[in-house]
C-alpha positions in Angstrom: 0.1 0.0 -0.1 1.3 3.3 -1.0 -0.2 5.3 1.5 1.9 6.7 4.3 -0.6 6.7 7.0 1.2 9.5 8.0 0.6 8.3 10.9 0.6 11.0 11.6 -2.5 9.1 12.1 -4.8 11.0 14.0 -7.9 9.8 15.7 -9.8 12.9 14.8 -13.1 14.3 14.1 -12.6 14.3 10.6 -15.0 16.8 9.8 -13.5 19.2 12.3 -10.1 19.4 10.7 -10.9 22.5 9.3 -11.6 25.7 11.2 -15.1 26.7 12.5 -15.6 29.2 9.5 -15.4 26.6 6.7 -11.5 26.9 6.4 -9.4 24.2 4.7 -9.7 20.4 5.9 -7.1 17.8 6.2 -9.7 15.3 4.6 -8.8 13.6 1.5 -5.5 12.9 -0.6 -2.4 14.9 -0.5 0.8 14.7 -2.6 3.9 16.4 -2.6 7.5 16.4 -1.6 9.7 16.6 1.6 11.3 19.8 1.9 15.3 19.0 1.9 14.3 15.4 0.9 15.4 13.5 -2.3 12.7 14.9 -4.2 10.5 11.6 -4.4 6.8 12.1 -4.4 4.8 11.4 -1.1 1.0 10.8 -0.6 -0.8 11.5 2.5 -4.3 10.5 2.9 -6.5 11.6 5.8 -9.9 9.9 6.1 -10.5 10.3 9.7 -9.7 8.5 11.9 -7.4 6.9 9.5 -4.3 8.2 8.0 -1.5 6.8 5.7 1.6 8.2 4.1 3.8 6.7 1.5 6.9 7.7 -0.4 7.3 6.2 -3.8 6.5 2.8 -2.2 9.6 2.8 0.4 8.6 4.4 3.5 4.9 3.3 4.3 2.8 4.2 7.2 -0.7 3.6 8.5 -2.4 4.6 11.6 -5.1 6.7 13.0 -4.9 10.6 13.9 -6.5 13.1 16.1 -6.1 16.6 14.9 -6.2 19.8 17.2 -7.2 22.6 14.4 -8.0 25.1 17.2 -4.4 25.3 18.4 -1.8 27.5 17.1 0.0 26.0 15.3 -2.5 23.4 14.4 -1.4 20.0 15.8 -1.8 16.2 14.8 -1.0 13.2 16.8 -0.5 10.1 14.7 -0.5 6.7 16.0 1.2 4.1 14.0 -0.6 0.8 13.5 1.3 -0.5 10.5 4.9 0.6 9.1 7.8 -0.9 7.1 9.8 0.2 10.3 8.4 -2.3 13.0 9.8 -0.3 15.9 7.5 2.6 14.9 4.3 0.3 15.3 2.5 1.4 18.4 4.2 4.8 18.5 2.7 8.3 18.1 4.1 10.8 15.9 3.6 14.6 16.9 3.0 16.9 14.2 2.1 20.7 13.3 0.6 21.8 10.2 -0.7 24.8 8.3 -2.4 25.9 5.1 -0.8 28.1 2.6 -3.3 28.7 0.1 -4.2 25.3 -1.5 -1.0 23.6 0.0 -0.8 21.7 3.3 2.5 22.2 5.0 3.2 19.2 7.7 6.1 19.2 10.1 6.7 16.0 11.9 9.1 14.4 14.3 9.6 10.8 14.2 7.1 8.4 15.8 8.0 8.0 19.7 9.7 11.2 20.2 7.6 13.1 22.8 8.3 16.6 21.4 6.2 18.5 18.9 7.9 20.3 16.3 8.2 24.1 16.9 8.3 25.2 13.4 8.3 24.4 9.8 12.0 24.1 8.9 13.5 20.6 8.4 16.4 19.7 10.8 17.1 18.4 14.1 14.9 15.3 13.7 12.1 17.3 12.3 10.6 16.3 8.6 8.7 18.8 6.5 6.5 18.1 3.5 4.8 20.5 1.1 1.6 19.1 -0.4 -1.2 19.8 -2.4 -4.8 18.3 -2.7 -5.3 15.5 -5.4 
């Protein structure tokens, strides 16, 4: 499965991933690249409470997520239920996200790291993706 249940799998109230004023929603399929990555395509799918993430079939994650769209920055908690990396199964990845026009920007720390990223710049264990809705 090519979906990177970006596990950033968030067990959330899917319909409330956007703001209360009809703002953008996480729901759906998002594709793009990792900032500073190898340039390969990533696909993230958010179908609450399920999430998945995949990079050209090599890194694959599936799980559930919970979104916190009322926080600043908006935040996700993704619990990994399946992964090509067995040590990540059962771990939670903490992410922040924002919308930039029609784009979704995600910043995540590795599953199991108990700290939430503090910004949208890759480095120090934080990975960042720029995605657009399919």
